[in-house]
N, C-alpha and C positions, 0 to 999 in steps of 0.2 A: 618327117622331122618330129622329134619328141617335144612335148610341151609340159611345163611344170604348172600344176594348179596349186595355188596357195590359198588357204582359207584361214580366217580368224573366227574361232568359235567363242561362244559365250562361256563364262566360267563353268556353268552347269554341264555344257557339252564337253569341255576339256576333261572333266571328271569321268564322263561316260565313254569317250573315245578310247578304245583299247582296254577297257576294264570289263570285268565280269559282274559288275554291280547289277543287282536285280531290281533296283528301284524302278518303278513303272516308267517315269519320264526318261530315265537314262536308257532303259531297254528300248524305248521307242526311238530315241536318237540313234542307237546302234543299229536298229532294224532299218531305218531310213538310209543310213550310210552304207550298210551292206547291200541295200537295193541298188545302189549306184555301181556296185561291183568294183569298188576301189578300196585300197588300203592306205589310209592317211598315216603319215609319220610326223611326230612332233619335231619342229625345226630345231628347237633348243631344249631338250629334255632336262638339262642340268641347270637351267636358268632359275634364279631366285625370284625374278620379277614375274608377277602373275600375267602381265600383258604379253611378255615374250613367250610364256608357256602356252598362250592361246593360239599360236600360229602352227599350222600343220600343212604338209605338202604331199603331193603324189605326182607321178609322172605318167603321161598317157601319150600314145603315138599318133592319135588321130585328132587333127585340129578341129574338125567339125564337132566331133563328140566332146572334146574338151570344152568348146564354147557352150554347147548345150548343158554340160554338167555345171559349169559356172553359173549359167542362167538359172538352173534348178536350185543350186545351192543358195543363191541370193534370195530365193523365195522362202527359205526356211527361217523360222523364228530364232533358231539357235546359232545362226551364222551372222556375224557382224560384217563380214566382207569377204569377197572372193575375187580372184583374178587369175589369168593364165598368161604365160609368156614362153617363148622358145627356151629350150634348155641352153644354158651358157656353154659356149664352145670357144676354144682358142682361135685366134685369127689364122687364116690359111696363108 
């Protein structure tokens, strides 16, 4: 069963995720995220609200790995929050 991992990044991390910025702190953020072997996508890239822009998600098939990733994310200074949940599915 796939799981969605949702993360709220700090404003600094939002600027770094997915950018080619070479600022040292932003490069470090991207290196850490690449080390998790995941690609995060902004939940609402067209939002005008800065808080809404800070939420990113990814999907992973392994519940145990997803849980470990959330635990690792919560230890990072540029992560304000992270959680996982099963992918939404229509009722059977």
